[in-house]
C-alpha positions as CSV (number, residue, x, y, z in Angstrom):
1,M,144.1,148.0,66.7
2,N,142.4,149.5,69.8
3,A,138.7,149.3,70.3
4,R,136.7,152.1,68.8
5,A,133.9,154.2,70.1
6,T,130.5,153.9,68.6
7,V,130.2,156.3,65.7
8,P,127.9,159.1,66.8
9,A,124.6,159.4,65.0
10,A,124.0,162.3,62.7
11,G,122.9,165.3,64.6
12,A,124.5,164.1,67.9
13,P,125.5,166.9,70.2
14,E,129.1,168.0,69.9
15,V,131.5,166.4,72.4
16,P,134.3,168.7,73.6
17,P,137.6,167.5,72.3
18,P,140.6,166.7,74.6
19,A,142.3,170.0,75.5
20,P,146.0,170.9,75.2
21,G,148.0,169.6,78.2
22,E,145.9,166.5,78.6
23,Q,147.2,163.0,78.1
24,V,145.7,161.1,75.1
25,G,146.8,157.5,74.6
26,G,150.0,158.1,76.5
27,L,150.9,161.3,74.5
28,S,150.9,164.8,75.9
29,L,148.6,166.9,73.7
30,G,150.0,170.2,72.4
31,A,148.4,173.1,70.6
32,P,146.2,172.4,67.6
33,I,147.6,172.6,64.1
34,T,144.0,172.5,62.6
35,A,140.8,172.6,64.6
36,G,137.6,171.8,62.8
37,V,134.2,170.8,64.2
38,E,134.6,167.1,63.5
39,T,138.4,166.7,62.9
40,R,141.4,168.2,64.7
41,V,145.2,167.7,64.4
42,H,147.5,168.5,67.3
43,R,151.2,168.5,67.8
44,A,151.9,166.0,70.6
45,R,154.8,164.4,72.4
46,T,155.4,160.8,73.3
47,A,156.5,159.7,76.8
48,D,160.2,159.8,75.7
49,G,159.8,163.4,74.2
50,A,159.5,162.5,70.5
51,G,157.3,164.6,68.4
52,A,154.0,163.2,67.1
53,A,150.9,164.3,65.3
54,L,147.6,163.4,67.0
55,K,144.5,163.3,64.7
56,L,141.1,163.4,66.4
57,A,137.7,162.7,64.8
58,H,134.1,162.9,66.0
59,G,131.2,162.1,63.8
60,D,130.3,159.5,61.2
61,S,132.3,160.4,58.1
62,A,135.2,161.8,60.1
63,C,135.6,158.6,62.2
64,R,135.4,156.4,59.2
65,A,138.1,158.4,57.4
66,L,140.3,158.1,60.5
67,V,139.7,154.3,60.7
68,H,140.7,154.0,57.1
69,E,143.8,156.1,57.4
70,E,145.0,154.1,60.3
71,R,144.4,150.8,58.6
72,V,146.3,151.8,55.5
73,L,149.3,153.3,57.4
74,R,149.6,150.2,59.6
75,C,149.9,148.0,56.6
76,L,152.5,150.1,54.7
77,P,156.2,149.4,55.2
78,A,158.4,152.2,56.6
79,G,158.7,154.9,54.0
80,P,158.2,158.6,53.4
81,W,154.9,158.7,55.3
82,P,154.0,158.6,59.0
83,A,154.0,155.5,61.1
84,V,151.1,154.7,63.5
85,I,152.1,155.1,67.2
86,G,148.7,154.2,68.6
87,A,145.0,154.6,68.3
88,G,141.9,154.5,70.4
89,V,139.2,156.7,72.0
90,S,139.5,159.7,74.3
91,A,136.7,161.7,75.7
92,G,134.3,160.5,73.0
93,W,136.8,161.3,70.2
94,D,138.5,158.7,68.1
95,Y,142.2,159.4,67.7
96,V,145.2,158.1,65.8
97,A,148.7,159.1,66.9
98,L,151.3,159.3,64.1
99,S,155.0,159.9,64.0
100,W,155.9,163.4,63.1
101,V,156.8,164.1,59.5
102,P,159.3,166.9,59.5
103,G,159.7,169.5,56.8
104,A,158.4,172.7,55.2
105,D,155.5,173.0,52.8
106,V,156.8,172.1,49.3
107,R,155.6,175.5,48.0
108,A,157.8,177.3,50.5
109,V,160.8,175.2,49.5
110,A,160.1,175.8,45.8
111,T,159.7,179.5,46.3
112,E,163.2,179.6,47.9
113,L,164.7,177.7,45.0
114,R,163.1,180.1,42.5
115,L,164.5,183.1,44.5
116,E,167.9,181.5,44.3
117,G,167.5,180.8,40.6
118,S,168.3,177.1,41.2
119,R,166.9,175.2,38.3
120,R,168.8,172.1,39.3
121,G,167.3,172.3,42.7
122,L,163.8,172.7,41.3
123,A,164.2,169.7,39.1
124,R,165.7,167.6,41.9
125,L,162.8,168.6,44.1
126,C,160.3,167.5,41.5
127,A,162.1,164.2,41.1
128,D,162.2,163.6,44.9
129,V,158.5,164.3,45.3
130,A,157.6,162.0,42.4
131,T,159.9,159.3,43.8
132,A,158.0,159.5,47.1
133,Y,154.7,159.0,45.4
134,A,156.2,156.2,43.2
135,R,157.2,154.3,46.3
136,L,153.6,154.6,47.6
137,H,152.3,153.2,44.2
138,A,154.8,150.4,44.4
139,C,153.1,149.3,47.7
140,G,149.8,149.2,45.9
141,V,148.4,152.4,47.4
142,L,147.2,155.6,45.7
143,H,147.3,158.7,47.9
144,G,144.0,160.1,46.7
145,T,144.5,163.8,47.6
146,V,147.6,165.1,45.8
147,H,148.0,168.6,47.2
148,P,150.9,170.8,48.2
149,R,149.9,170.9,51.8
150,N,150.3,167.1,51.9
151,V,154.0,167.2,50.8
152,R,156.7,168.2,53.3
153,V,160.4,168.7,52.5
154,D,162.9,168.4,55.3
155,G,166.2,170.3,55.6
156,D,168.2,167.5,54.0
157,G,165.8,167.4,51.0
158,S,163.9,164.3,52.0
159,V,160.2,164.3,51.2
160,G,157.4,163.2,53.4
161,L,153.7,162.6,52.5
162,L,150.8,163.4,54.8
163,D,147.0,162.7,55.0
164,F,146.0,159.2,53.9
165,A,142.4,159.6,54.8
166,A,141.4,159.3,51.1
167,A,144.0,156.7,50.1
168,S,142.8,153.8,48.0
169,V,144.2,150.4,47.9
170,A,145.0,149.2,44.4
171,A,146.3,145.8,45.5
172,V,145.9,143.4,48.4
173,S,149.7,143.0,48.8
174,I,149.8,145.2,51.9
175,G,147.1,143.3,53.7
176,V,144.1,145.6,53.3
177,D,141.1,144.2,51.4
178,P,139.9,147.0,49.1
179,T,136.4,145.4,49.2
180,D,136.2,145.7,53.0
181,A,133.7,148.5,53.7
182,A,135.2,149.4,57.1
183,G,138.6,150.0,55.4
184,A,137.4,151.4,52.1
185,A,138.5,154.8,51.0
186,P,135.8,157.5,51.2
187,R,134.0,157.7,47.9
188,G,133.6,160.8,45.7
189,I,137.0,162.5,46.0
190,A,136.5,166.2,45.6
191,L,137.5,167.9,42.3
192,S,140.3,170.4,42.4
193,A,142.5,172.3,39.9
194,L,145.0,169.5,40.1
195,S,142.5,166.8,39.1
196,A,142.7,164.7,36.0
197,P,140.3,165.2,33.0
198,E,138.7,161.8,33.7
199,H,137.9,162.9,37.2
200,A,136.1,166.0,35.8
201,A,134.3,163.8,33.2
202,A,133.0,161.5,36.0
203,M,131.7,164.5,38.0
204,D,130.0,165.9,34.8
205,R,128.2,162.6,34.5
206,G,127.2,162.7,38.2
207,E,129.3,159.7,39.1
208,P,131.7,159.3,42.0
209,F,135.4,159.0,41.1
210,Q,138.0,156.8,42.5
211,P,141.6,157.7,41.6
212,T,143.7,155.5,39.3
213,A,147.5,155.4,39.0
214,E,147.1,157.4,35.8
215,S,144.8,160.1,37.3
216,E,147.2,160.4,40.3
217,Q,150.1,160.9,37.8
218,H,148.2,163.8,36.2
219,A,147.5,165.4,39.6
220,L,151.2,165.0,40.6
221,A,152.3,166.6,37.3
222,A,150.0,169.5,37.9
223,L,151.4,169.9,41.4
224,L,155.0,169.8,40.1
225,Y,154.1,172.4,37.4
226,L,152.8,174.6,40.2
227,T,156.0,173.9,42.2
228,V,158.3,175.0,39.4
229,T,156.5,178.0,38.1
230,G,154.3,179.2,41.0
231,C,151.3,179.0,38.6
232,L,148.6,176.5,37.7
233,Y,149.3,174.7,34.4
234,A,146.3,176.3,32.7
235,A,143.9,179.2,33.2
236,L,141.3,177.4,35.2
237,P,138.0,178.7,36.7
238,G,137.4,178.9,40.5
239,T,134.2,177.0,40.9
240,R,133.8,173.2,40.7
241,A,131.0,173.2,38.2
242,A,133.0,175.4,35.8
243,L,136.1,173.4,36.6
244,A,134.4,170.1,35.6
245,R,133.7,171.6,32.2
246,A,137.1,173.2,31.7
247,L,139.5,170.4,32.8
248,P,138.9,168.0,29.9
249,E,140.0,170.6,27.5
250,A,142.9,172.1,29.6
251,G,146.5,171.6,28.5
252,P,149.7,172.9,30.0
253,L,150.8,176.4,29.0
254,P,154.4,176.9,27.9
255,F,156.4,178.3,30.8
256,A,157.1,181.5,28.7
257,E,153.4,182.3,28.8
258,Q,153.5,182.2,32.6
259,G,156.4,184.7,32.7
260,V,158.9,181.9,33.4
261,A,162.0,181.3,31.3
262,P,161.5,178.4,28.9
263,W,162.8,175.0,30.0
264,R,162.2,172.5,27.2
265,Q,163.3,169.3,28.9
266,L,161.3,169.7,32.0
267,E,158.3,171.1,30.1
268,E,158.2,168.0,28.0
269,V,158.3,165.6,30.9
270,L,155.5,167.5,32.8
271,A,153.4,167.8,29.6
272,R,153.4,164.0,29.2
273,G,152.2,163.6,32.8
274,L,149.5,166.2,32.0
275,A,148.3,164.5,28.8
276,R,144.5,164.6,28.5
277,E,144.3,160.9,27.6
278,A,145.5,158.6,30.3
279,R,147.2,156.2,27.9
280,R,149.5,159.0,26.7
281,R,151.0,159.6,30.1
282,H,154.2,158.1,31.5
283,P,153.8,154.3,31.8
284,S,154.2,154.5,35.6
285,L,155.1,157.0,38.4
286,S,158.5,155.3,38.7
287,E,159.2,156.1,35.1
288,F,157.9,159.7,35.6
289,A,160.2,160.1,38.5
290,A,163.1,158.7,36.5
291,A,162.5,161.2,33.7
292,L,162.5,164.0,36.2
293,S,165.7,162.8,37.8
294,A,167.3,162.7,34.3
295,V,166.4,166.4,33.8
296,A,167.9,167.2,37.2
297,D,171.1,165.4,36.4
298,A,171.4,167.2,33.1
299,T,170.7,170.7,34.6
300,A,173.6,172.9,35.7
301,D,173.0,176.1,37.6
302,P,174.9,179.1,36.3
303,R,176.7,181.2,38.9
304,S,173.9,183.7,39.5
305,V,173.7,187.0,41.4
306,I,170.6,187.9,43.2
307,R,169.9,191.5,42.3
308,S,167.9,194.0,44.2
309,R,164.5,194.9,42.6
310,P,162.1,197.7,43.3
311,V,159.6,197.3,46.1
312,G,156.3,196.2,44.6
313,V,153.3,198.3,44.2
314,P,151.2,196.9,47.1
315,L,154.0,197.5,49.6
316,S,154.7,201.0,48.2
317,R,151.1,201.8,48.6
318,M,151.3,201.1,52.3
319,L,154.0,203.8,52.5
320,D,151.8,206.2,50.6
321,D,148.8,205.4,52.8
322,F,150.9,206.0,55.9
323,A,152.1,209.3,54.5
324,R,148.5,210.4,54.0
325,E,147.2,209.1,57.4
326,A,150.2,210.4,59.3
327,R,150.0,213.9,58.1
328,E,150.3,216.5,60.9
329,P,148.3,215.5,63.9
330,G,146.0,218.6,63.7
331,D,144.8,217.5,60.2
332,R,143.4,214.1,61.2
333,P,140.9,212.6,63.7
334,P,142.2,212.1,67.2
335,L,144.2,209.0,67.9
336,P,142.6,206.3,70.0
337,A,144.1,205.9,73.5
338,P,146.9,205.5,74.5
339,T,147.7,208.6,72.4
340,C,151.3,209.2,73.3
341,S,153.2,205.9,73.8
342,V,155.8,204.3,71.6
343,N,153.8,201.2,71.1
344,Y,150.5,202.7,70.3
345,G,150.6,206.5,70.0
346,A,152.3,209.6,68.8
347,A,155.8,208.8,70.0
348,G,155.8,205.6,67.9
349,I,154.4,207.5,64.8
350,A,157.1,210.1,65.2
351,F,159.8,207.5,65.4
352,A,158.6,205.8,62.2
353,L,158.5,209.1,60.4
354,Y,162.1,209.9,61.6
355,R,163.3,206.5,60.3
356,I,161.5,207.0,56.9
357,W,163.4,210.3,56.7
358,K,166.7,208.4,57.3
359,A,165.8,206.0,54.4
360,T,164.5,208.5,51.9
361,A,166.3,211.9,52.7
362,D,162.9,213.6,52.3
363,T,162.9,216.3,55.0
364,A,159.1,216.4,55.0
365,W,159.1,213.2,56.9
366,L,161.3,214.7,59.6
367,R,159.1,217.8,59.9
368,S,156.1,215.5,60.4
369,A,158.0,213.6,63.1
370,E,158.6,216.9,64.9
371,A,155.0,217.8,64.7
372,W,153.9,214.5,66.2
373,L,156.4,214.8,69.0
374,A,155.2,218.3,69.8
375,Y,151.7,217.0,69.9
376,A,152.6,214.2,72.3
377,E,154.5,216.6,74.6
378,R,151.5,218.9,74.8
379,V,149.1,216.1,75.9
380,Q,151.4,213.8,77.8
381,Q,149.8,214.6,81.1
382,S,146.3,213.6,80.0
383,A,144.7,210.4,81.4
384,S,144.7,208.8,77.9
385,A,148.3,209.6,77.1
386,F,149.7,206.2,78.2
387,A,146.6,204.2,79.2
388,D,143.3,203.3,77.5
389,G,141.2,202.7,80.6
390,G,141.0,199.0,79.8
391,E,143.8,196.5,79.3
392,I,146.6,199.2,79.1
393,T,147.0,200.8,82.5
394,P,149.9,201.5,84.9
395,S,148.9,198.3,86.8
396,T,149.3,196.2,83.6
397,V,152.2,197.8,81.7
398,G,154.0,199.6,84.6
399,T,155.3,203.2,84.6
400,V,159.0,202.8,83.6
401,T,158.9,200.9,80.3
402,P,159.8,203.1,77.4
403,Y,157.4,201.2,75.2
404,H,154.4,202.3,77.3
405,S,155.4,205.3,79.4
406,V,156.7,208.9,79.2
407,S,160.3,207.6,79.2
408,G,159.7,206.4,75.6
409,L,158.6,209.9,74.6
410,A,161.8,211.3,76.0
411,A,163.9,208.7,74.1
412,V,162.2,209.5,70.8
413,R,162.8,213.2,71.4
414,A,166.5,212.4,71.8
415,F,166.7,210.7,68.4
416,V,164.8,213.4,66.6
417,D,166.7,216.2,68.2
418,R,170.0,214.6,67.1
419,A,168.6,214.3,63.6
420,T,167.6,217.9,63.4
421,G,171.1,219.1,64.6
422,N,170.1,219.9,68.2
423,P,172.6,218.1,70.5
424,D,171.6,220.2,73.5
425,G,168.0,219.0,73.1
426,Q,169.2,215.5,72.5
427,H,171.1,215.3,75.8
428,A,168.4,217.2,77.7
429,A,166.0,214.4,76.5
430,I,168.4,211.8,77.7
431,D,168.4,213.4,81.2
432,R,164.5,213.4,81.1
433,F,164.7,209.7,80.2
434,C,167.0,208.9,83.1
435,A,164.8,210.8,85.6
436,S,161.6,209.2,84.4
437,V,162.8,205.6,84.9
438,R,164.1,206.1,88.5
439,Q,161.1,204.5,90.2
440,P,160.3,201.0,91.5
441,C,159.4,198.3,89.0
442,A,159.2,194.6,89.9
443,S,159.1,193.2,86.4
444,L,162.3,192.3,84.6
445,D,160.9,191.6,81.1
446,L,161.9,193.4,77.9
447,T,158.6,195.1,77.1
448,L,157.0,195.8,80.4
449,G,159.9,195.8,82.9
450,R,163.4,197.0,83.7
451,S,165.1,195.2,80.8
452,S,163.2,197.6,78.5
453,V,164.9,200.5,80.2
454,L,168.3,198.8,79.9
455,L,167.7,198.2,76.1
456,F,166.6,201.8,75.5
457,S,169.7,203.0,77.5
458,A,171.9,201.0,75.1
459,L,170.2,202.5,72.0
460,L,170.5,206.1,73.4
461,L,174.1,205.6,74.4
462,A,175.1,204.5,70.9
463,S,174.4,208.0,69.5
464,A,175.2,210.2,72.6
465,D,178.2,212.4,73.0
466,P,180.5,210.5,75.4
467,N,181.7,213.8,77.0
468,R,178.3,215.1,78.0
469,S,177.2,214.9,81.7
470,A,173.9,213.4,80.6
471,T,175.8,210.6,78.9
472,Q,177.8,209.9,82.0
473,R,174.6,209.6,84.0
474,L,173.1,207.3,81.4
475,R,176.2,205.0,81.7
476,E,176.1,204.9,85.5
477,Q,172.4,204.3,85.7
478,G,172.6,201.5,83.0
479,D,175.5,199.8,84.7
480,T,173.6,199.8,88.1
481,L,170.4,198.6,86.4
482,C,172.2,195.7,84.6
483,H,173.8,194.6,87.9
484,E,170.5,194.7,89.7
485,I,168.6,192.7,87.1
486,W,171.1,189.9,87.0
487,A,171.5,189.8,90.7
488,E,167.7,189.3,91.1
489,L,167.2,187.0,88.2
490,P,168.2,183.7,89.9
491,S,165.4,184.1,92.5
492,R,162.7,185.1,90.0
493,E,160.2,182.9,88.1
494,I,160.2,183.7,84.4
495,R,157.2,182.1,82.8
496,Y,158.1,182.6,79.2
497,N,161.0,181.8,76.9
498,G,160.6,184.5,74.2
499,I,161.9,188.0,73.5
500,A,159.0,190.2,74.7
501,H,158.3,188.7,78.1
502,G,160.8,185.9,78.7
503,W,164.4,184.7,79.1
504,A,165.4,185.6,75.6
505,G,164.5,189.3,76.0
506,I,166.2,189.7,79.3
507,A,169.4,188.1,77.8
508,Y,169.1,190.3,74.7
509,A,168.9,193.5,76.7
510,A,171.9,192.6,78.8
511,L,174.0,191.7,75.7
512,R,172.9,194.9,74.0
513,W,173.9,197.1,77.0
514,T,177.2,195.4,77.7
515,R,178.2,195.5,74.1
516,A,177.4,199.2,73.9
517,R,179.5,199.7,77.0
518,G,182.4,197.5,75.8
519,L,182.0,195.3,78.9
520,P,181.7,191.5,79.2
521,P,178.2,190.2,79.7
522,P,177.0,189.4,83.2
523,P,178.1,185.8,84.2
524,G,174.5,184.6,84.3
525,V,173.8,185.3,80.6
526,A,175.7,182.2,79.5
527,G,173.5,180.1,81.6
528,V,170.3,181.6,80.2
529,L,171.6,181.0,76.7
530,E,172.4,177.4,77.5
531,R,168.8,177.1,78.8
532,L,167.4,178.4,75.5
533,V,169.8,176.2,73.5
534,A,168.3,173.2,75.3
535,A,164.8,174.4,74.7
536,A,165.2,174.6,70.9
537,E,163.2,172.1,68.9
538,P,163.4,171.2,65.2
539,Y,160.4,172.1,63.0
540,G,160.5,171.7,59.3
541,R,163.9,173.1,58.1
542,G,164.3,175.3,61.1
543,R,164.1,175.7,64.9
544,Y,161.5,177.0,67.3
545,W,160.9,177.4,71.0
546,P,157.8,176.7,73.1
547,V,156.2,179.8,74.5
548,G,156.2,178.6,78.1
549,S,159.4,178.1,80.0
550,S,158.2,175.4,82.4
551,P,158.6,171.8,81.2
552,D,155.0,171.2,82.6
553,A,153.5,174.0,80.4
554,V,151.3,173.2,77.5
555,R,153.6,173.1,74.4
556,A,152.3,176.2,72.5
557,Y,154.3,177.7,69.7
558,L,154.0,181.1,68.1
559,T,155.6,182.6,65.0
560,G,156.2,186.3,65.5
561,W,158.7,188.5,67.3
562,C,157.1,188.7,70.7
563,H,156.9,185.0,71.6
564,G,157.9,183.2,68.4
565,H,161.0,182.1,66.5
566,A,161.3,185.4,64.7
567,G,162.4,187.1,67.9
568,Y,165.2,184.6,68.5
569,V,167.0,185.5,65.3
570,F,168.1,188.8,66.9
571,L,169.2,187.1,70.1
572,W,171.3,184.4,68.5
573,N,173.0,186.6,65.9
574,L,174.0,189.1,68.7
575,A,175.1,186.2,70.9
576,H,177.2,184.8,68.0
577,V,178.9,188.2,67.6
578,I,179.8,188.4,71.3
579,Y,180.7,184.8,72.1
580,G,181.7,183.5,68.7
581,E,180.0,180.1,69.2
582,R,179.1,178.4,66.0
583,A,176.0,176.8,67.7
584,F,174.5,180.3,68.1
585,A,174.9,181.1,64.4
586,E,173.2,177.8,63.6
587,L,170.3,178.6,65.9
588,A,170.0,182.0,64.2
589,E,169.9,180.3,60.8
590,G,167.3,177.8,62.0
591,A,165.1,180.6,63.5
592,A,165.4,182.7,60.3
593,R,164.7,179.7,58.1
594,L,161.5,178.9,60.0
595,T,160.5,182.6,59.9
596,V,160.6,182.4,56.1
597,D,159.1,179.0,55.8
598,R,156.1,179.3,58.1
599,G,155.3,183.0,57.7
600,I,152.9,184.5,60.2
601,Q,149.9,182.7,61.6
602,P,147.3,184.1,60.8
603,A,148.6,185.7,57.6
604,N,146.8,189.0,57.9
605,I,148.6,190.1,61.1
606,T,151.0,192.9,60.0
607,S,152.5,194.3,63.2
608,L,156.0,194.5,64.5
609,C,155.0,192.8,67.7
610,C,153.2,189.7,66.6
611,G,153.1,189.9,62.8
612,T,154.9,190.1,59.5
613,A,156.7,193.4,60.0
614,G,158.6,191.9,63.0
615,A,159.3,188.8,61.0
616,V,160.7,190.8,58.1
617,Y,163.0,192.7,60.3
618,A,164.2,189.4,61.7
619,V,165.1,188.1,58.2
620,L,166.8,191.4,57.5
621,N,168.8,191.0,60.7
622,H,170.0,187.7,59.4
623,H,170.8,189.2,56.0
624,R,173.2,191.7,57.8
625,A,174.6,188.9,60.0
626,T,175.4,186.6,57.1
627,G,176.0,189.1,54.2
628,E,174.0,186.7,52.0
629,E,171.8,188.6,49.5
630,I,169.3,185.7,49.4
631,W,168.1,186.8,52.9
632,R,167.3,190.3,51.7
633,A,165.3,188.8,48.8
634,R,163.5,186.6,51.3
635,A,162.7,189.5,53.5
636,Q,161.2,191.5,50.5
637,R,159.1,188.5,49.5
638,L,157.7,188.1,53.0
639,A,156.8,191.8,53.2
640,E,155.2,191.9,49.8
641,D,153.3,188.7,50.4
642,S,151.8,190.4,53.5
643,A,151.0,193.6,51.6
644,R,149.1,191.6,49.0
645,E,146.7,190.2,51.7
646,P,143.2,191.3,50.7
647,V,142.4,192.4,54.3
648,L,145.2,193.7,56.5
649,A,144.3,193.2,60.2
650,P,140.9,194.8,59.9
651,D,140.3,194.6,63.7
652,V,143.3,196.8,64.5
653,T,142.1,199.7,66.6
654,S,145.2,201.8,66.1
655,P,146.4,201.3,62.5
656,L,149.1,204.0,62.9
657,S,150.5,202.2,65.9
658,L,154.2,201.4,65.5
659,Y,154.2,198.1,67.3
660,K,150.5,197.0,66.9
661,G,149.4,198.5,63.6
662,H,150.6,198.9,60.0
663,A,153.4,201.4,60.6
664,G,156.0,198.8,60.7
665,L,155.2,197.6,57.2
666,A,155.0,201.2,55.9
667,L,158.5,201.8,57.3
668,L,159.7,198.6,55.6
669,A,158.5,199.9,52.3
670,A,161.1,202.6,52.7
671,E,163.9,200.6,54.3
672,L,163.7,197.7,51.9
673,E,165.1,200.2,49.3
674,R,168.1,200.8,51.6
675,T,168.4,197.6,53.6
676,E,171.8,198.7,55.0
677,L,169.8,201.2,57.2
678,A,167.0,198.7,58.2
679,A,166.7,197.8,61.9
680,M,163.7,196.9,64.0
681,P,162.5,200.2,65.5
682,L,163.5,200.8,69.1
683,F,164.8,197.3,69.5
684,E,167.9,196.9,67.3
685,L,170.8,199.3,67.3
686,E,170.4,201.6,64.2
687,P,173.1,200.9,61.6
688,P,175.3,204.0,60.8
689,G,173.6,206.3,58.4
690,R,172.1,209.7,57.9
691,S,171.8,211.7,61.1
């Protein structure tokens, strides 16, 4: 083991931790997974490119826990836990580098199995998790902190265990002396709702508690009950003092009382693991795991059909709130700047209202859309129409992008005029769109540059009368623009990989345009797709892409549409349709899988751009691409989970904003009732429907 730094004294000044991009023990440090004052965990890469987890500690107790975890893991044989790559000190912080344990949170995997109605899958998951813990016990080690965040499940079903900072050694067979203070587990393991009654009794007596094989079995049984049902095994209080009093008397509720279909065989196995008296539990974890495996072997899944269900109340309430807030513009306070744009202002509100009309057939929504458009057209010359005087100015967002300029207002007018039966107005708006984008723009990206113009041109072309002169001008202008973009691209530096500002977005716009025109993609598109195929990385059960396109960039990863894996779902499904490459379909599946498993970080971001609404549309895109009903159910679950957040993006300055506010989730509340009409607003081609 490498030499350690002196443990800082209590009250010592904080030492800045190593920063992403730095080298720590021969590893390249990536973005933090968790970032506390005294402990941090970063994704990292070894010299040969393998993934790793780098744990950092600073401070007395944190450093001792890190020392302990390293010693236990070094002495364990290979198994469903991380291996130690290295350890030492960097910039005053102790560190341990561990091999990466792949997989998704066990709760996410279990939720999927419940959605699918797979009881056999749930029983097998329980057996596999119990087997992983049983292997640990067979090595003479107790984990100490049984918790769902410490259990990962990979795409092949293999289970991995994380976080051995509180592990305790029950035998000396692995070479760790349990009496050695330097390697002893931290004392006084915290009480939780998964804890055994004997743990609560010790706390009630004011005594520290060290786990036993029997107490860990109880904690594991409580975790597996939660995994199968989505509920705690009993109605338990939320404070530790009350929990200490309640646990000794708590017993597992029948599944039926939790709203879950009865399952006698599994309930009996879990109930034995949850017995109040330790002597009444399974003789060992290996026997517990064997009993669970027997249940799995005896369970057969019926051929089930996933049926649509009504959108839940919290999500429906978002649509009601939007209806109230998006009443005619004259009846509400003025919008914050920019007041007219697609991304932030009245044009985006009008488009959302138009799309809600398509999903509901309620003409009141379409009348409101017309009112917002009329308002935007009256004030489009004002200084605040497409700028806010701060970050959003012509110098930062340009003057041609439909997401942020007057061209977007013209595009929305074309869609709404078509819906109201005004084809002359529609094609006059297309002419205004074409005129407004005929100006210099250096940027090529999808949201701020010329690729945004190409994408909107494709969306407008899909519903335009091919015999109109405006349509002919749109075709000619789009063809010229597409050629110019791809002629310039080889000489340009593109800093990002993703949809909003990177390679993926430029490729998506070109594929969308050439498909609308019935033409082959530009020759350079295949090379860009190959570049992005090479950049794909496994994470959990899915795939993701680093934000930066340079190999030297800090390896940062985001979750949403703009820079994250959710945006790639649209690209790879479209590429698969055009090229027919199976690899593209697999990448779309991986990106969609990770979108469901990881959710949005942080959870209370709701927007289309960075948040849950964009992620839900990605999952719905995959539902249409595969025809599998399970993806629609996953999309609805993701949307409703977001709508249940107690605080929905409280710092949003433009809550009615289409791309940066809550309007996307409000629209989803309508479109989830008719998913055949659902498409990410002003990004995907609208499916055929009411017009």
